[in-house]
N, C-alpha and C positions, 0 to 999 in steps of 0.2 A: 017283241018278236019280229016286227017288220025290219028293225035295224039289223038284227042278226041275219036275216035272210038277205038283205041288201049287201051286207059285208061278204057273204059267201059268193054272191054274184060278182062283186068287185074282185075278189080273190081269183075266181075262175076266169074273169076277163083278163086279169093280169097274167095268169098262167098261159092263156091262149096267145096273148101278145108275146110272151117270152118264148113260147114254142115256135111261133112264126119267125121271130128273130133267130132262134136256134137253127131253123132250116136255112135261112139266108146266110147267117154268119154264126156258126155254133159257139165259138168262145164268148161272143157278146151275150147270148142267152144264158150261158153258165155264169158269166160275170154278174149279170143282173140278179141272179138267184143266190149265189154264194159269195160273191166278191172275189178277191185275189187269193183264194185258198188253193189247196192241192187239186181240187176238181177242175178249177180253171186251167191250171198248167197241164194237167192230164189231157184236158180237152184240146188245148193248143197243140200238143204233140200229136194227138189222134187226128186232128184236122190237117196237120201238115203231112202226116203219113197217108191219110186218105180221108176225103171229104165225108163219105158215108159213115165211117166209124165215129167221126166227130159229131155228126148229127145224132146218131143213135145214143151216144154218151150224153149229149146235151139234153135230149128229150128225157132220158132216164133220170138225170139229175133234177130236172124241173118237175117231173111227174112223181118222184119218190116221196116228196114232202107231204 
């Protein structure tokens, strides 16, 4: 039981780290979550078109799992 709980905390800490990265540099947060998939490229385009849409998309990708 203790190992399962600790794993959940590690996962949550990783998500928090990725969300912080997503706020600073949205494509990096998405890359760490899904790699070089379609969501990464969508996020690059959104970030180029507007920083805020890139952040929103990155946080959504990280939080949806």
